[in-house]
N, C-alpha and C positions, 0 to 999 in steps of 0.2 A: 524190807517194807513193813509198815505197821499193819495191824489187824484191820483198821478202818479202810485202808487202801485195798487190801485183799478182798474185803466185803464188796467194795465198789466194783472191782473187776468181775467178781462172780455175778453181781447184778447185771453188769454190762453184757456178760455172756448170755444170761437168761433173756434179757431184753432183746438182744440181737437175734437170738434163736427164735423168740416169739414173733418178732416182726417178720422174719423170713418165712416162718410157717404160715403167718397170716397172708403174706404177699404171694407165696407160691404154693401153698397147700390148701387154700380155701377159695372155691369157685374160680379156678384158673383154667384158661383154655389151652395152655401150653401142653406139649407132650410130656410124658413122665421123665424122659431123658433131659429135656430142656429145663423142666422145673427143678430137677436135682442140680443141674449145672448152674443155673441162675441163682438157686438158693445158696449153694456153697460160695459162689463169688460174692453175692450180696452180704452173706454172713460175715466174711472176712473184711469187707469194706466197712460195714457198720461197726464191727468190733474194733477195727483200727481207729475209726473216728472216736468211739467212746473212750478208748485208751488214751488218745491224744488229749481229750477233754479232762480225763482224770489226772493225766501226767504223773504217773508213779515214778519214784526215784529209786535208782539201783546203786548199790555201793560195790565198788571193785577194789581189791587189795593188790598192790604190787610189792613184791619182796625183793630187796637188793642186799647184797653182802658188801660192806664197806671195810676194806683192809686198813690197818693203821698206817700212817705215813712214816717213812724213814728218810730224814733229811741228811744228806751227806754234804758237808762243807769242806772244800779242798783249798788249802793255801797255795795260791798261784804266784807268790812272790819269789824274787831271785835268791832269797836266803835258802830255799830248798836246793838250789844249784850249788850255793856256797858250801852246804853240808854234804854235797855229792849224793843226794837221795832222790833225785828226780825220777830215775828209772824204777826205783822201788815204789814210789808214790803212784806212778802210772800203772804199775802192775797191780797194786793193791786196789786202786779204783776200778780197774777192769775186772778183778776177781769179785768185787761186790756187785758190779753190774751183771756179771754172768752167773752168779749163784742162783740156781733154780729154787732152792728151798727159801732163800731170803726173798726172792721176788714173789713166791707163792704166799708168803705171810705178810709182806709189806708192799706198800706202794712207794717205790724209791724215787726220790728227787735229788738231782745233783746240782750243786752250785759251787762256783769258784769265787775267791775273794783275794784282793790285794789292797789297794787303796779304795777300790769300789767293789760292790757286791753284784754278781750277775749270774744268770743261768749258765751252767757249764756247757760249753760246746767243745772246746779243746783246752788243753793245759800247755802254756808256754813257759811258765816260771820266769817271767820277765818284769813283773810289777816291782816298782822301786820302793813301795811301802806296804805295810801289813796292818790292816785294821780289823783285828779279831772281834773287838767289841761291836763294831758296826755290823759285821756279818752275823753275829749271834743275835743282836737286837733286831735286825731285819727278819731273820728266820723266825724269831719268836713272834713278831707281828704277823707274819704270813700264816703261821700255824698255831695261833694263840688259843683257839677254841677247839683244837683237834688233838688227838693222841698221836704225837709225832716225836719220837726220840731223835736226837741229833748226834751224828757221827762227825766229829771235828778232827780233820786230818791236818796237822800243823806242827811246827816246832815250838809254838807258844811264845815266840819273840815278837812282841807288838811294837811297831814304830810310829803308829798314827792312831789318834782317838783316845777315848777314856780307857781306864784300866778294866779289862774284861773280867778280872777276878771277882769284882763286886757286882757284876751283872747276875751271877748265879743265884742270888737270893730271890730275884724277881723272875727268874726263868721258869716257865710253866712245864717244861718237859725235861726228861733226862738228857744229859750231855755225856757222850762217851768219847773222850779225847783219844785219838790215835797219834802217838808222839813220833814225829819225824826227827831223827837224830838220836843221840844218846845222852846219858846223864854223867858221863865221865868228866871229872874236873881236871882241866888243863891249867898249867901255869900261864898266866896272862896279865899283861899290863895294857891298859887302854884309856883313851880319852872318852869318858862316858858322856860328857856334855861340854859344849863350848858355847858360851853366851857372849854376844857383843852387839853393839848398835849397828844398824845398817848405814847410818849417816853420822858424820861428825862435822863440826865447824872448824874452819881454819884457825890454827894457833890455839886450839883447845886440846884437852886430854879426853880420850874416850876409854871407857872401862872394858875390861875383858875378864870373864870368869871361866875358869876351867875346872871341871870335876874329873879327877883322875882316880882310877880304881885298880886294885891289884887282887888277883886270885892266885893264891899259892900258900905254901906252908912255911917256907923259910924266909927270914928277913932279907930285903934287897934294897939297894940304893941306886937310884937312877936320876938322870937329869931331864928336866922339862925345859924346852926352849921354844922361843918364837922368833922366826926369822923373816926378813923382808928383802927380796932380791938377793938371797943367798947370805946376807949379813945378819948376824944375831942382834935382836933388839931387846931380848929378855932371856935370862937363864937362871935356873934355880935347881939346886941339888935337893932331892927328896928321899925320904926313907919310908918304906912300907913294911908292915908285918902282917901276920895272919889276923891279929886282933885290930890293928890300926891300918886297915886296908883301903881307906879313902882319904884323899887329900883334895881340898878346895883352894885353888889359887886365885886371888883377886889382885889385879894389877891395872895400871893405866898406861896407855901409849900416846905419844904426841901426834897430832895431826899437823904436819909441817908443810904439806903442799896440796893444792887443789886437785881433785880427780880421784880415780879409783886406786886405792892402795891395797895391794895383795900381801897376805901374810900366810905363813905356814907354821902351825903349832905341832910339836912332836914330843912325845915321851919316849926316850930312847929305849928300844926293845931289848929283851933278854935273848940270849942266843937260843935257848930251848923253847921259845914261844912258837906255837903252832900258827897263830894268826897275827901277823905283824901289820896288817892293813889298818887295824883299829888303833895303832899307836900314833897316827898322824892325821891331821885335818887341815885343809886349806880354808881360809876365810878372807873376807874382804870388807873394807869400809870405804864408802864414798865420802870424800871430804869436800864440803861446799863452803863458799865464803860468806853466805848469808842465809837466813831463814825467812820464811813467810810469817810475818807477824800479824796476828788477828786480835783486834780489840773488841771486847764484848761490853757494851754500855747498857746498864740496866739500873732502874730505881727500885726494883723489887728482888726478892730472893725466890728462886723457883728451881725445881729439879731439872728443868730443861737446860739450864745454864751449865750444870755439871755434865750433862749428856753431851752438849756441844763441845766442851773442853776435852772430854775423853775421846770423842769421835775425831775431832780435828787433830789432836796431838797424837793419835795413833800412828801418824806419819811423823817421824822425828824431824822432818824439815820444817815443821810448823810449830808455832808457839802462840798460846792464848793468854791474853791479859784481861782482867776484869777491872771495870772502873765505874764509879757513879757519874751521872751527867755532869756534876760540878767539877769532877776531876778529869773528864775525858778530853776537854778542849786542848790541853797542853800535851796530850799523848797522841793526837791524831796523826801528826806528821811522821811518827815512827812506825806506823802500821799501814800495811797494804790493803787491808779489808776491815771495815767497821761493821760489826753486827749490832743492830739496835733492837733490844728486846723490850717489847711492849712500851713504845714511846708515850710520854705524856708531856705536859707543858714545861716540865723541868728540862726537856731536851732542846729548848729553843736555841740556846747558844751553841749546842752541838751541831744542829742542822745548819746554822749560819756558817760555822767553821768548815763543815763538810763541803758546802757549796763553794766556799772561798778556796779550799785546797783541792777541789775536784776529786774527792775520794769515792771509791766504790763502796756500796752498802748492801747489807742483807738485813731486811726488816722482818722481825717476828712479831705478829700481832696475836691478841687473844682477848680474854675477858677483862684484863686490866688495862687495855689499850684505850687511850683518849682519842677516839676517832675524829672528834670535832677539831682537835689540835692538828692531828695528822693530815686531815684533808686540806687544811689551810697552809701547812708548812712546806708541802711538796706537791708536785704536779704529775707524779707518775701513776698514781692510783687513788681511788676514792671508795668509800663505803659509808652508807648512811648509818648513823648510830641509832640502835634500837634498844640497847641495854637488855636484850633477851639473848639467851644462849641456846646453842644447838650442838648436837653431836654429829660429826662428819668423818668420813673416811676418804681415802685417796685412791684414784685409779691412774695408773701410769699411761702417759701419752706415748704410744709406740713410735710416733713420728717426730718426737723431739730431736732437734739436730744440733744444738749448741755444743754439747759434749756427750760422750758415750754414757748412757744410763742403762743399767741392768735391773730387771724387775727382781727385787729382793723379797717379794711376797707382800706387797702393799695391801692387796685386797684382803689378806688374812690378818692384818694388824688391827688392834683395837681402835675404836673411834677416838678422835680428838675433840676438844672443845673450842668453839669459836663463837663470835657474836653473830646473831641471826642477820641475814641480809646478803645481797650480792656484792662481790668485789668487782669493781670496774677498773681495768687497767687502761690507762689513757695514752700510752706510748707504745711503739712497736715492741712486741714481746713474744715469748714462746711459753706455752703451758707445759710444765713438767708433770704435775699431778692434777688431775681433775677432781673437784670436790664431788663426793657422792654421799647419798643418804639411803641406807637400806639397799644398796646395790644399784641405785639409779643416779646418774649424773645430774647435777643441778644446773650445769652450764656456767658455773662460777669456778675460777681456778682456786685450788688449795695452795699450789706452789708454782710460781712463774718466774722466769728470768727476763730481764729487760736490758736492751742494748741501745742506749740513747746518747747521742752527741759524744761518742767516743768513750763513754763510761758505762760500766756494767753494774746492774742492781738486781736484787731479787726480793720477792715478797712471799712470806710463808704465813698464811692466814689461819693459824690454829695453834693452840698450846697443848702440851702434853706429849712431846716427841720422846720423852724418856720412856714412855710405854712401848713405843715402837722399837727402841733399841733393846729393851728387855725381852720383847716378844721375838725379836730376831735371834737373841741368844737361846731362847727356849727351843726355837725351831732348828737352829744350826749348831748349837753348842759352842758358838763363838760370836763375837761382835763384828767380825771382819766385813761381812756384806754390807751392813748398815753403815759402818765407819767409812768404807770405800765410797758409798753413795754420797755421804756428807763431804768427804775429802775431795771428790771430783768437783763438787759445786764450789768449794772453797778455792780450789786450784783455778777454776774458770773465772770466778769473781775477783780474785786477787791480781789478775793480769789484765792489762789493756792491749795485749799483743793482737795485732790484726789477724783475723781468721784467714786461713788459706783453704783452697778447695780440697786439699788432702792433708788431714791431720793424723799423725802417727804417735802412739803412746807406747813406750818401751822403757824397761829398766836398764841401768848400765851394767848390772851383773845379776846372775841367777845361780842357784845351786841345782845340779842336775837331778836331784831327788825331788824337786818341786816342779810344778807346771811352769813352762817357759812361754808366757803369754805375751803376744804383741797384738795390739788392736789398732784400728784405723777407721777414720770417717772420711767419706768422699761426698762432696757437694757438687751440684750442677752449677751453671753459670749464674743462676739466681740465688745461690747459696741455700738451696733446698737439698736435704739429704737424699742421695740417689741409692735406692735399694736394689736397682737392677744392674749396677756396675759389676764388673769382674775384676777383683783385686788379686794380684799375685805378689808374693814375696820371694826374693832371690837372696839366699844366704851363702856367704863364702867364708870358709875357714882360712884365716890369714896365714897360717903356717903352711898348710898342705895345699892351699888354693883350691880345695875341693868345693864344688858349688852344688847347692841344693835349692830346689824350687818347690814351693807349696802354694796352693790356692788358699785364700782367706775366706772364711765362712761367715755368712750373714747371721748376726745375733741382735735382735731388736733393732736399735738404731746405730749399729756399728758392725764392723767386720773384725774377725779375730782368728788367730792361728796359734796352735800349741806346738812348740818346737822341741819338746822334751826328749825326742828321739835322737837329737844331735849328740855327738861325743863332746867331751869337755874341750875348751879352747877359746881363743879370741876370734870373734866373727865381725864381719861387716854385712850390712843388709841393705836392700833397696825394695821399697814397696812401690808398685806401679799399677796403673789402671789400663786395662786392655783397650786398645783403639783410642787412647787419649795420651796426649803429651804432658802427662802429670806424673811426678814421682817424688819420693822422699827417701833419704838414706840415713844411716846411722850405724852405731857400733854397740856391741855388747860382749860381755865375757861370761862364759859358762864354766863354773868351778866344779871340779870333780869331787863328789862325796856320795858314796853309796852306803846308806845306813844299814842295808841288809848284810853288808860284809862285816859288821861289828861283832857278830856272835860266833862262839865256838861250838856251842851245843844247845840242846833244847832246854826250855824253861819248864822242867818237870814239876817243880814245886807249885807254880801257879796253875798248871793244867790239872794237877792232882786236887788242888783246892776247889777248882771249878767243878770237877766231877763230884767231889764230896758234897758241895752245896746243892747240886741238882739231883743227887741220888744215883749218879752213874758211877762207872768204874773207868780207870785209865789203862790204856794198852800201848804197847810199842808196835811198830810196823810188823815185826816178825811174830807178833801174837794175834795176827788177824783172824786165824781160825777160832781162837778162844773168844774173841769178841763176837764173831758170827754165831757161835754156839750159845753164847749168853743171850743174844737177841732172840734166837729161835726157841730157847727154853724158858724165856721169861713169860709167864702166864699173864702178866699185866698188859701185854701187847696182844690183844685179841681182836679178831674181826667182829664187827657189829652188824647184826641183821636189822635192817631198817624196813619198816612197813609204811607204804604210802597209800592212804585210803582216798578214793575219789568218789564223790556223789554225783551221778549222772542222771539228769531228768530224761524221761522217755521222749520228751518233745525234741531233744537234741539228737535222737536216733533217726537219721535220715532214711534208713531202710524201711521204716514203718510208713512213711509218706510215699516211698517208692512202691510199696505193696498196695496201697490204696489206688495209686495211679494205674498199676498193673491190672488189678481186679476190675476197676471201672472200664479200662480200655478193652479188656477181654470180653466183658459183658456187652459192650457196644459193638464190637466186631462180630460177636456171635449173633446178636440181634440183626445186624446189617446183613450178615450172610444168609440168615433164614427169612429175610424179607419182613422182619417185624418192625422196621423203622422206615 
């Protein structure tokens, strides 16, 4: 309290005492005992009242001890089992958790990682991928502003994500890698990487690239083969030495028949090899007899056109061609979907030909669009031309039902540019994205699909979607989510196939180290998406006839199931709706490939570099005591005493009010008891 407040309190005491002396000490008729009693009670009442009026403020200090965090990241992938170190890892983690000295000095947090990062409950060592970069990045974001050294328990072999070695320069805390496995160099031949297309066209050649690696001291000669149904389709003798230990083979194979074509690539192993699993890899190519051809017609150059080409052609079944309006008429008949980018009067002949040929269209409008022309040349939608621009964003319509749409983060994307005004769609349609400005929907669609007279159309009323694809990459480190969104729209628009009440989407083959996703949409009799239905999928292994049943889970406007727990093989499936006589069936192949089986030992080099870049040290599992001692003896990891000061005004102290009520009540009862009231 300041001196002025103390002075006011002293004056309050004097005034309260003076008033009491005047009231009960001067010409009073009460007895001496009552005068004293009333005087004491009235003094405390008046003093409490004066103190409330002055309202002095008191400061209170609370002291807490905050221990440094110790983050323990544990590799939960199957490579730990392949190295036969799972029991040692479990024992080491338990020793950290049970160490009293370590828990006294640090606040321990345990996390596990494989393909995903999660708080550790138990360790199963069953994850099929290892994302060390993702685990370190997430940990760094969680404890960015805290003193939190990181213990990384892993073999250092990453199979998913960016290279974690280069994360060390931006990591704010020390990383102490604990290496699972050893650094012993074994003689090994392996297929490091095998690249091929997922699709090929009939009577074409498809490329195959194989990267083959040798680890050893003496020169060796081995044969690399690719076989199909047991018959060799490619063979080449290769030589490896210690210095020339990598060979890259590029070849093409013919696509001679439609359907799924399965191949097996093998680099014949050496007798002394410890790991022979990594000498072979199965792969497949689906041969199709035609592609989906998309024609983009535009009279201007814009980055959006490159974005559309990249997104559409991310699926090898689709091909994009660009044309000026003057060139497009002769090309329309060879394409299943026509994209019209910012039409103007030069598109007159194109629109006439589209109507004659009954082609499906996707119109993109923006600041260069001639709306007066567009309003007159078609009857699907209209917009008044204002020649004023505005920035708009998109909000996903969760009830959209024409095809499965997943939210790829639309509300976080930067705004697009469009001409000011409301877009009026004049035919039956569904809105995919609502137009919004500063988080509020305008009631006008940004993106809508139209199904009219047996033809499918779409309108996208904004320009600048290249920004969305770039933002999707910044958020996800890949373009896949955005490209899938565009691809699904193209797939829907390029087909006039009549919709059924149950639509199922599945691939013809999968690798068992990737998600095996099958999705479905179910509509009621009015073709409105039914989110209350119960969808089940029954999967049967064709060779063993073993049957599996799974429920399909609701996600936005579709149902989905991940079947990546199934063993490799050929399967048939049936998706059915509970209590409804509706079902769809199909087939898929699950190819066996476990990337976690490709490693013989730990990647000591990368883990050592990571430790060096972050100021930490590297340890092996059998050096756990040394790592614990280093943490305990490192004076840079100290507990911090934090002081929290609170300023509390006296008026918030309820006990003072209770004291006033008590003294006044006692005085009243005493007066009543003595007949003075």
